[in-house]
C-alpha positions as CSV (number, residue, x, y, z in Angstrom):
1,M,90.3,39.0,38.5
2,N,91.4,39.2,42.2
3,K,90.9,41.8,44.8
4,D,94.0,43.8,44.0
5,K,93.2,43.9,40.3
6,L,89.6,45.0,41.1
7,I,90.9,47.8,43.4
8,E,93.3,48.9,40.5
9,K,90.3,49.0,38.1
10,L,88.2,51.0,40.6
11,C,91.0,53.5,41.0
12,E,91.3,53.8,37.2
13,A,87.5,54.2,37.0
14,I,87.2,57.3,39.2
15,K,90.1,58.9,37.3
16,K,88.3,58.3,34.0
17,V,85.1,59.9,35.3
18,R,86.9,63.0,36.4
19,E,88.9,63.2,33.1
20,K,86.0,62.5,30.7
21,N,83.2,64.3,32.5
22,P,80.6,62.1,30.8
23,L,77.1,63.3,30.0
24,V,74.5,61.2,31.9
25,E,70.9,61.4,30.8
26,Q,68.6,60.5,33.6
27,V,64.9,59.6,33.5
28,T,64.5,59.4,37.2
29,N,62.3,59.8,40.3
30,Y,61.0,63.4,40.9
31,V,61.3,62.8,44.7
32,T,65.1,62.6,44.4
33,I,65.9,64.3,41.1
34,N,67.8,67.2,42.6
35,D,70.0,64.9,44.7
36,C,70.6,62.6,41.7
37,A,71.8,65.6,39.7
38,N,74.0,66.8,42.5
39,V,75.6,63.4,43.2
40,T,76.4,63.1,39.4
41,L,78.1,66.5,39.6
42,S,79.9,65.5,42.8
43,I,81.5,62.4,41.3
44,G,82.7,64.3,38.2
45,A,80.0,63.7,35.6
46,S,77.5,66.0,33.9
47,P,73.8,65.3,34.5
48,V,70.9,66.1,32.2
49,M,67.5,65.3,33.7
50,A,65.4,65.4,30.5
51,D,62.3,63.1,30.5
52,G,59.9,64.8,28.1
53,K,58.7,62.4,25.4
54,E,59.6,65.0,22.7
55,E,63.2,65.4,23.9
56,V,64.2,62.1,25.6
57,E,65.4,60.6,22.3
58,G,67.6,63.5,21.4
59,F,69.2,63.8,24.8
60,T,69.8,60.1,25.0
61,Q,71.6,60.2,21.6
62,I,74.1,62.7,22.8
63,A,74.6,61.2,26.2
64,N,77.4,58.8,27.3
65,S,75.1,56.8,29.5
66,L,71.4,56.5,30.5
67,V,69.9,56.1,33.9
68,L,66.3,54.7,34.0
69,N,64.4,54.8,37.3
70,F,60.8,53.6,37.9
71,G,60.2,55.9,40.8
72,I,57.1,57.6,39.5
73,I,55.8,55.8,36.5
74,D,52.7,58.0,35.9
75,V,54.9,61.1,35.6
76,Q,57.2,59.3,33.2
77,P,55.0,57.3,30.8
78,L,56.3,53.8,30.1
79,E,56.4,54.5,26.4
80,T,58.8,57.4,27.1
81,I,61.1,55.2,29.2
82,I,61.1,52.5,26.6
83,K,61.8,55.1,23.9
84,A,64.9,56.3,25.8
85,G,66.0,52.7,26.4
86,K,65.7,51.7,22.7
87,T,67.5,54.8,21.6
88,A,70.4,53.9,24.0
89,N,70.5,50.4,22.6
90,D,70.5,51.6,19.0
91,N,73.4,53.9,19.8
92,D,75.4,51.5,22.0
93,I,74.9,53.7,25.1
94,P,75.1,51.8,28.4
95,I,72.0,51.8,30.7
96,V,71.6,51.4,34.4
97,F,68.1,50.5,35.5
98,D,66.6,50.8,39.0
99,P,63.3,48.7,39.2
100,V,61.9,50.8,42.1
101,G,59.0,49.1,43.7
102,M,59.3,45.7,41.9
103,G,57.1,43.3,43.8
104,A,54.9,45.9,45.4
105,I,51.9,46.0,43.0
106,E,50.9,44.1,39.8
107,Y,50.8,47.2,37.6
108,R,54.4,48.2,38.3
109,D,55.6,44.6,38.0
110,R,54.0,44.3,34.5
111,A,55.5,47.6,33.5
112,I,59.0,46.7,34.6
113,L,58.9,43.3,32.8
114,E,57.6,45.0,29.7
115,L,60.5,47.4,29.8
116,L,63.0,44.5,30.2
117,E,61.5,42.7,27.3
118,N,62.1,45.7,25.0
119,V,65.4,47.1,26.3
120,H,68.7,45.5,27.2
121,M,70.3,46.9,30.4
122,S,74.0,47.0,31.3
123,V,73.3,47.2,35.0
124,I,70.2,46.4,37.0
125,K,70.4,47.9,40.6
126,G,67.9,47.5,43.4
127,N,67.4,46.6,47.0
128,A,67.2,42.9,48.0
129,G,63.4,42.8,47.8
130,E,63.2,44.3,44.3
131,I,65.9,42.0,42.9
132,M,64.3,38.9,44.6
133,A,60.9,39.9,43.2
134,L,62.3,40.4,39.8
135,A,63.8,36.9,40.1
136,G,60.3,35.5,40.8
137,K,60.1,35.5,44.6
138,S,57.1,37.0,46.4
139,G,56.5,38.6,49.8
140,V,59.9,40.2,50.0
141,T,58.9,43.9,49.6
142,K,56.9,46.5,51.5
143,G,56.1,49.3,49.1
144,V,59.5,50.3,47.7
145,D,61.4,48.9,50.7
146,S,62.9,45.5,51.2
147,L,61.8,42.9,53.8
148,A,64.9,40.9,53.0
149,E,68.6,41.3,53.7
150,S,71.0,41.6,50.8
151,S,72.7,38.4,51.7
152,E,69.5,36.6,51.0
153,A,69.4,37.9,47.4
154,I,72.7,36.4,46.1
155,E,71.0,33.6,44.3
156,S,68.5,36.0,42.8
157,A,71.2,38.5,41.7
158,I,73.1,35.7,39.9
159,K,69.8,34.6,38.2
160,I,69.0,38.2,37.1
161,A,72.6,38.7,35.8
162,N,72.3,35.5,33.8
163,K,68.8,36.0,32.6
164,Y,69.2,39.6,31.4
165,R,72.9,39.4,30.5
166,C,73.7,42.3,32.7
167,T,75.5,43.2,35.9
168,C,73.1,43.0,38.9
169,A,73.7,45.1,42.0
170,V,71.9,44.5,45.3
171,T,72.3,47.3,47.9
172,G,72.0,46.7,51.7
173,K,74.1,46.1,54.8
174,I,76.4,44.1,52.6
175,D,76.3,45.2,48.9
176,I,76.2,42.4,46.4
177,I,77.3,42.9,42.8
178,T,77.6,40.1,40.1
179,D,77.9,39.8,36.4
180,G,77.3,36.1,36.5
181,R,81.1,35.6,36.3
182,Y,82.3,37.2,39.5
183,L,80.6,37.9,42.8
184,V,81.7,41.1,44.6
185,K,80.7,42.0,48.2
186,I,81.2,45.4,49.7
187,E,81.0,45.6,53.5
188,N,81.3,49.3,54.1
189,Q,78.1,50.3,55.8
190,S,76.2,52.9,57.8
191,D,73.0,52.1,59.7
192,I,71.6,55.6,59.2
193,L,72.1,55.9,55.5
194,S,68.6,54.5,55.2
195,Y,67.2,57.7,56.8
196,I,68.2,59.7,53.7
197,T,65.5,59.5,51.0
198,G,66.7,58.3,47.6
199,T,70.2,56.9,48.3
200,G,69.3,54.1,46.0
201,C,68.4,56.5,43.2
202,M,71.6,58.4,43.8
203,I,73.6,55.1,43.5
204,A,72.0,54.5,40.1
205,S,73.3,58.0,39.1
206,L,76.7,57.2,40.4
207,V,76.8,53.9,38.5
208,G,75.6,55.7,35.3
209,S,78.5,58.2,35.8
210,F,81.0,55.4,35.8
211,L,79.4,53.7,32.8
212,G,79.5,56.9,30.9
213,A,83.3,57.0,31.3
214,E,83.7,53.8,29.4
215,N,84.2,51.5,32.4
216,T,82.8,48.0,32.3
217,P,79.4,47.3,33.8
218,L,80.8,45.3,36.7
219,V,83.5,47.9,37.6
220,S,80.9,50.7,37.1
221,A,78.4,49.0,39.4
222,V,81.0,48.3,42.1
223,A,82.4,51.8,41.9
224,G,79.0,53.5,42.1
225,V,77.8,51.4,45.0
226,M,81.1,51.7,46.8
227,A,81.2,55.5,46.4
228,M,77.9,55.7,48.4
229,S,78.8,53.0,50.9
230,I,82.2,54.5,51.8
231,S,80.8,58.0,51.9
232,G,78.0,56.9,54.2
233,E,80.4,55.0,56.5
234,K,82.8,58.0,56.7
235,A,79.9,60.4,57.5
236,L,78.8,58.0,60.2
237,E,82.2,58.3,61.9
238,R,81.7,62.1,62.3
239,E,78.1,61.7,63.3
240,E,79.0,59.3,66.1
241,K,81.5,61.8,67.4
242,E,79.6,65.1,67.0
243,K,75.9,64.1,67.1
244,N,75.0,66.7,64.5
245,G,71.9,64.9,63.3
246,I,70.6,63.5,60.0
247,A,70.7,66.8,58.1
248,S,74.4,67.3,58.7
249,Y,75.0,63.6,58.0
250,R,73.3,64.0,54.6
251,V,75.6,66.9,53.7
252,D,78.6,64.9,54.8
253,V,77.7,62.0,52.5
254,M,77.5,64.4,49.5
255,N,80.9,66.0,50.5
256,N,82.5,62.6,50.8
257,I,81.3,61.6,47.4
258,Y,82.8,64.8,46.0
259,H,86.2,63.8,47.7
260,F,85.9,60.1,46.6
261,D,89.2,59.2,44.9
262,P,91.8,56.4,44.5
263,D,93.3,57.1,47.9
264,T,89.8,56.8,49.5
265,I,89.3,53.4,47.7
266,K,92.7,52.0,48.8
267,K,92.2,53.2,52.4
268,Y,88.6,52.4,53.1
269,A,87.3,49.7,50.7
270,K,86.1,46.6,52.5
271,I,85.7,44.4,49.4
272,S,85.9,40.8,48.4
273,I,85.6,39.1,45.0
274,E,85.2,35.5,44.0
275,K,84.8,33.8,40.7
276,I,81.6,31.8,40.3
277,N,80.3,29.1,37.9
278,H,79.4,30.8,34.7
279,K,76.0,29.9,33.1
280,F,77.8,28.6,29.9
281,S,80.5,26.6,31.6
282,M,79.6,23.4,29.7
283,Y,78.9,24.4,26.1
284,L,77.8,21.7,23.6
285,I,78.2,22.2,19.9
286,T,76.4,19.9,17.5
287,D,77.8,18.0,14.6
288,E,75.7,15.1,13.3
289,K,78.7,13.3,11.8
290,S,80.3,13.1,15.3
291,C,77.3,11.1,16.5
292,L,78.6,8.1,14.5
293,G,75.1,7.0,13.5
294,K,73.5,7.7,16.9
295,D,70.3,9.9,17.0
296,L,71.5,13.6,17.2
297,Y,68.5,14.7,19.2
298,Q,68.9,12.0,21.7
299,C,72.6,12.8,22.0
300,V,71.8,16.5,22.7
301,E,69.2,15.7,25.3
302,E,71.4,13.2,27.1
303,S,74.2,15.8,27.2
304,I,71.9,18.4,28.6
305,K,70.9,15.9,31.3
306,G,74.6,15.4,32.0
307,G,75.2,19.1,32.5
308,A,75.4,20.9,29.2
309,N,74.0,24.4,29.9
310,I,73.9,25.8,26.4
311,V,73.7,24.2,22.9
312,Q,75.0,25.7,19.7
313,L,73.4,24.2,16.5
314,R,76.3,24.0,14.0
315,E,75.5,22.1,10.9
316,K,77.6,23.3,7.9
317,D,76.2,20.9,5.3
318,L,72.5,21.3,5.8
319,G,70.2,23.3,3.4
320,T,68.1,26.1,4.8
321,R,64.9,24.1,5.1
322,D,66.6,21.1,6.8
323,F,68.5,23.5,9.1
324,F,65.3,25.2,10.0
325,D,63.6,21.9,10.9
326,R,66.5,20.8,12.9
327,A,66.6,24.1,14.8
328,V,63.0,23.8,15.7
329,K,63.5,20.4,17.2
330,I,66.8,21.3,19.0
331,K,65.2,24.4,20.5
332,E,62.2,22.3,21.8
333,I,64.7,20.0,23.6
334,C,66.7,22.8,25.0
335,H,63.8,24.8,26.3
336,K,62.2,21.7,27.9
337,H,65.3,21.6,30.1
338,N,65.6,25.4,30.5
339,V,68.8,25.5,28.4
340,A,69.7,28.2,25.9
341,M,70.1,27.4,22.2
342,V,72.2,29.5,19.8
343,I,72.6,29.2,16.0
344,N,76.0,29.1,14.4
345,D,76.4,31.8,11.7
346,R,72.8,31.7,10.3
347,I,71.0,34.8,11.6
348,D,68.1,34.0,9.3
349,I,67.6,30.7,11.0
350,A,68.0,32.3,14.4
351,L,65.3,34.8,13.5
352,A,63.0,32.2,12.0
353,V,63.0,29.9,15.1
354,D,63.4,32.7,17.7
355,A,66.6,31.2,19.0
356,D,68.2,32.5,22.1
357,G,71.1,33.9,20.1
358,V,73.8,33.4,17.5
359,H,77.4,32.5,17.4
360,L,79.5,34.4,14.8
361,G,83.0,33.8,13.3
362,Q,85.5,36.5,12.5
363,S,84.3,36.6,8.8
364,D,80.6,36.6,9.7
365,M,78.3,39.6,10.0
366,P,79.6,42.4,12.4
367,I,78.3,42.1,15.9
368,E,76.7,45.5,16.0
369,I,74.6,44.7,12.9
370,A,73.7,41.3,14.2
371,K,72.4,42.9,17.5
372,K,70.1,45.2,15.6
373,L,68.7,42.3,13.5
374,I,68.1,39.7,16.2
375,G,67.5,42.1,19.2
376,Y,69.5,43.4,22.0
377,N,68.2,40.8,24.5
378,K,69.6,37.9,22.5
379,I,72.9,36.2,23.1
380,I,75.8,37.0,20.7
381,G,79.0,35.0,20.9
382,I,82.0,35.3,18.7
383,S,85.1,33.2,17.9
384,A,88.5,34.7,18.6
385,G,92.0,33.4,18.1
386,N,94.0,36.1,19.8
387,L,93.8,39.0,22.2
388,E,93.2,41.7,19.5
389,E,90.1,39.8,18.2
390,A,88.9,39.1,21.8
391,K,89.1,42.8,22.8
392,E,87.4,43.9,19.6
393,A,84.6,41.4,20.3
394,E,84.2,42.8,23.8
395,K,84.2,46.4,22.5
396,N,81.4,45.6,20.0
397,G,79.2,44.0,22.6
398,A,79.7,40.2,22.4
399,D,78.3,38.3,25.4
400,Y,81.1,35.7,25.4
401,I,84.1,34.7,23.4
402,G,85.0,31.2,22.1
403,V,88.8,31.0,22.0
404,G,90.6,28.3,20.1
405,A,91.4,25.9,18.7
406,V,93.2,24.7,21.8
407,F,94.0,21.3,20.4
408,A,93.9,19.7,16.9
409,T,90.3,19.0,15.9
410,S,88.6,17.3,13.0
411,T,85.7,19.8,12.8
412,K,88.0,22.8,12.4
413,K,90.8,21.5,10.1
414,D,92.0,25.0,9.2
415,A,92.3,26.4,12.7
416,D,95.8,27.0,14.2
417,G,96.2,25.9,17.8
418,I,96.7,28.5,20.5
419,G,98.7,28.2,23.7
420,R,97.9,28.5,27.4
421,E,99.7,31.8,27.4
422,T,97.2,33.2,24.9
423,L,94.2,31.9,26.8
424,K,95.6,33.4,30.0
425,E,96.3,36.7,28.4
426,I,92.8,36.9,27.0
427,T,91.1,36.0,30.3
428,D,93.2,38.6,32.1
429,K,92.5,41.4,29.6
430,V,88.8,41.1,28.8
431,S,85.8,41.3,31.1
432,I,83.4,39.1,29.3
433,P,83.3,35.2,29.6
434,V,86.0,33.3,27.8
435,L,85.2,29.7,26.7
436,A,87.9,27.4,25.4
437,I,87.2,25.3,22.3
438,G,88.9,22.8,20.1
439,G,89.7,19.2,20.8
440,I,89.0,19.4,24.5
441,K,88.6,16.1,26.3
442,V,88.6,14.9,29.9
443,E,92.1,13.5,29.3
444,N,93.7,16.7,28.2
445,M,91.8,19.3,30.3
446,D,94.7,19.7,32.8
447,Y,96.4,21.8,30.1
448,L,93.8,24.5,30.8
449,K,94.5,24.7,34.5
450,G,95.4,28.2,35.6
451,T,94.1,29.9,32.4
452,N,91.0,31.2,34.3
453,I,88.6,30.3,31.5
454,D,84.9,30.4,32.2
455,G,83.9,27.3,30.3
456,I,84.6,24.7,27.7
457,C,83.0,24.1,24.3
458,V,82.9,20.4,23.3
459,I,81.8,18.5,20.2
460,S,83.4,15.2,19.5
461,D,84.3,14.1,23.0
462,I,80.6,14.1,23.9
463,L,78.9,13.2,20.6
464,K,81.3,10.3,19.8
465,S,80.8,8.8,23.2
466,D,78.6,5.7,23.7
467,D,77.1,7.5,26.7
468,C,76.7,11.2,26.1
469,K,75.2,11.9,29.5
470,K,78.0,10.2,31.4
471,R,80.7,11.8,29.3
472,T,79.2,15.3,29.8
473,E,79.1,14.6,33.6
474,E,82.8,13.6,33.5
475,L,83.7,16.8,31.6
476,V,81.8,18.9,34.1
477,E,83.5,17.2,37.0
478,K,86.9,17.6,35.4
479,F,86.3,21.3,34.6
480,N,85.2,22.1,38.1
481,E,88.4,20.4,39.3
482,I,90.8,22.5,37.1
483,K,89.0,25.9,36.9
């Protein structure tokens, strides 16, 4: 996706909000609740601010999106917030979460981490200090304010996007948004926007409004943040001319959000987008036969040392007990190197060893059922051979798509090859990562140039090699050259 395509998607997004008028349930900060409701109305959505423990489940079930804000945790008990989040997950309702005050005090940090352990978020939005604290850094917040600039939080934002499988938005002088696949920067700004209490809370409401209109998390986050940034910048232009003061400025911001439309985006957006290395760019799939007598566990570990950043345990001929034992050992190796391990097909094995996720084929269990069984915070990948299957996987909540077979392969003898055109079509039309699979080697990887794939899945070219580490390094180097 390039800048022009992103602008096009943002213009479509605001139209969808105004057409659909999504219902946005918000468990938010009492300090800013009125402004959050008004900004939701201004952008074209419908707010409901229900946070009672007796009603939060019911309102979440009928909503199109959910906004969770940690502004006043005592007023909104953690159990109520978790209940709302779990209800949204169970009903495939997208969530935007604002971890207000992360990094300020130990109690709030624990509560935020507990929520994230129990609920999968579509978007996590915060200031630089909050996002950096969530990523494990200290000394970057002062109460609910940030001591760091947004530009300092890029690495942390990517880490959060990858860790929690979400889009992460960092607000500041330059707004940073990433889904771990793309990095977007918005440079519309106003120095006096910070004098209005709760603009961050209002941004979460805006993002929730776009999410509720069935826009992707990345587009929703960019659109919500941009709506506030452009509105603040336009209001500043008037303030600098007329010197009306902060109260009038605040009203102008709300008016500008009300008038936010495709023409505003095209005229005022100061935006850039770049593709970044995806966390699953070098995907190793196991097959003991391909090791040609070498120790499988040693091959896996050597490949990880060479750059494999996820491992799929795929052993079609093993019985359940042997598969379980192997999964335990492979997981131990992977986690020693901070690499994810997913299980091919076998959800029972994934549950038994607490794997990081599963990879499913077209004839396996439906994604939505698998998510409920293994948990919403687990990785779910799916195989696809055409655009229709890829779009269906995205719609049902897959985290990535393995597309192939690209070339003839001994491990998938019944798979028909797909062309570069199909790969390019899929990467252009879906917003989740696309990984190419099937017979990929260093020598034939030039074929994939220009397809915009996010990674490669490899079995034989690594495991049959005399030096799995070196071969993986060569594959990584070649992929970085052609991507």
